[in-house]
N, C-alpha and C positions, 0 to 999 in steps of 0.2 A: 265597366269600361274595358276590362281585360277581354271579355268575350266579344265586345264590339270590334276591337282592333285585332283580335286573334293573336294576342301574345299572352304569356303566362301571367298568372296572378302575382307571382313573385316580382316580376318586372314592374308591375303596376304599383305594388307596395314600395319597392325600392325607389321608383321615380317620384312617387308622392312624398316619400321621406326626404329626398334630396330637395325637392321644391319647397317643402315646409321649413327645412333647415335654412335654406337660402333666405326665405322671407323673414324668418326669425332673426337671423344674423343681421340682415339689412335693417330691420326695425330697431334692434337694440343699438346698433352703431349710430343710427340717426338720432335715437333718443338720447344717447350719451353725448353726442356732439351738440345737440341743442341745449341740453342741461349745462354742459360746461361753458357754452357760449353765453348763457345767461348768468353764469357764476353761481349756479345752484348745485347741490349734491344730486347725483342722478338716482333718485328714488321716486316711486310712484306714491303720491299722496292725494287726499281728497277724492277718493273713489266713491261715486254715487251709484247706488243700486236702485233700480226701479221696483 
């Protein structure tokens, strides 16, 4: 992607890190909000692996 848009690899890594951090924070805040709304403790249980 860095070679396609002709900017440095460091900017690509930095931008990707910021985007992933934003998505992670958004997901965890939504998860906590929904868990608190249901009156449950915000933990992940019953994970099913294929």
